[in-house]
N, C-alpha and C positions, 0 to 999 in steps of 0.2 A: 600197663595200658590195656593189654589184652583182657585182663580181669574185668575192667570197667566196660569194655565192649561186650564181653559175654554177659555181664550183669544187665546191661542195657537191653540186650535181646531177651534175657529171661523176664525182664519187666514188661516186655511187649513191643519194644521198638522193632520195626521190620528190617532196619539196616543201620549200620554204624560204621564210621571211618575215622581214622586219626586225622587231626588237622594241626597245623603249626600256628599257634597264636601270633607269632612274629610275621606271618604272611597275611594276616587279616587286615583289610583296608577299610577304614571308615570313609565312605564316599559322600561327597556333597550332593550328588544327583539323587542318591537314595534318600537322604535326609530331606531333600526338597519335596519328594513325594509325600513324606510324612506331613510336611508343612501345608500341603493341600487339604489335609484333614478329612479325607474321604471316610475314614473309619470313625471319626468323631472323638478320638482320644488325644489329639494334639492339644497340649495345654490343659488337659483335664484328667491326667493320670500321672502318678509319680514315676512310673517306669517308662514312659514315652517322652518324646521331645516336647518341650525343651527341658523338662525336669530331669531327664536321665543324663544330662550333661551335654556340653558342646562336643563337636566331632573330635577336637583335639583331646579332650578329656577321655572320651570313649576309646579313641585309638590308643592312648597311653595306658589306659586300664587293661585293654585286651593284650597289649604287648608285654604287660607285667607278668604274664603267665608263661609257663614252660610247655604245658601239655594241653591238648584239647581233643574233644570228640565231636563229630557231627552226627546227629541222630535223626532218623526219619520214621514216620508212621505213614503207611500207604493204605489208602482205602479204595475198595472196588465200588464203583457207582453203578446203579441200575440203568442209568441213562446219562447222556452228556451233561445235563444240568440236573443235579440230584441234591437238593438242599438237605434232605435227611442224611444222605451219605456224607456230605461235607460236615454236618454237625456231629455225626457219630464218630467220624475219623478225628475231628478236632477234639472231641471229648477224650478219646483214647490217647491222643498226643498229650493233652494237658495232664491226664492221670499218670502217664508214663514219665513225663518230665518232672512232675512234682515228686513222684516216688524216687527217681534217680537223684534229683537235686537233694532230697533229704538225706539219702545215704552218702552221697558224695560230700556234702557239707559236714557230715559227722566226722569225716576224715580230713577234709580240706575246708575249714570254716569260711575261708575267704573265696571259695570257688565262685566264678561268675557263670551263671546259667542264663542263657538267652533263648527265648522262645519265639513262637509265631504270634504276632498280634500283641494285645495287651496282656498284662500280668494275670496269670490264672489263680493266684493265691486267694484273693478275696472276690466274692461275687460282685461287689461294687467297691471301687477304689475309694479310700477315705479323702482323697484330694478335694479341697485344699487343706483339710486337716492333716496332721502328721500321719505318715504311713504306719499302719498298725503292725506290720511284720517286715521291717526293713532287711532283716537277716534272711528272709525267705523270698523276698521279691524277685521277680523274673522279668527283666526288661525284654523288649523285642529285638531280634536280630536287625530288623530294618531300622528301628529307632537308634541303634548303634551305628547305622550307616552301612550295614553289610548288604551287598547285592547277593542274595541267597543263591541264585543260579550260578554265579561265579564261584562262590565258596564251595558249592557242590562240585563244580568242574575241577577246581584246584585239588579237592580231596578224592577225585576220581569216583564220585558217587553220583549216580543218576539223579537228575532232578525230575525228569519226566519218565513215568513208568507205563506209558501207553494210554490208549483211549479208555475212557470211562474209569479213570483213576484220579485220585486227589492225593497230593503228598504234602505233609506238614514237616517242616524241618526245624531243628533246634540245635544249639551247640552248648557245650559245657567246657569251661576253661579252668584249669587248676594247676597246682604244683608250682 
């Protein structure tokens, strides 16, 4: 496990912590936020609800793994609201996650990689046409019903890194 944490940091993640997939809980209240469709991806993306599966399916899938890592990319912002800083940190998070997911899936082909927001693999999802890269797809943690703040607390990993910061969180489950 330590090797994967080290590799995550080498790829550019600012922090990493072990998580127990058995302790992850797919929550109805989190999924309800997805159903409000504020991001515009509900029912329009293969890796977001409802296409990523019902909560019971997501829970069962997460609990099918023995090991997991929680991963973070933290960005420093020039002011409290800094859309450029959000975008740059989000881009770094996507690149970090895609790189680690590729390496991890080379060893664990069935690894489940969950990111922040919609799947970063394609610039535009093929939905409703079939997913072009189902073996590379990365659903969102929230889409799987995970309350990210609580997952961070459970892993003893800070969710808030101070004023003028933005934190993107992902997790990978494997083994």
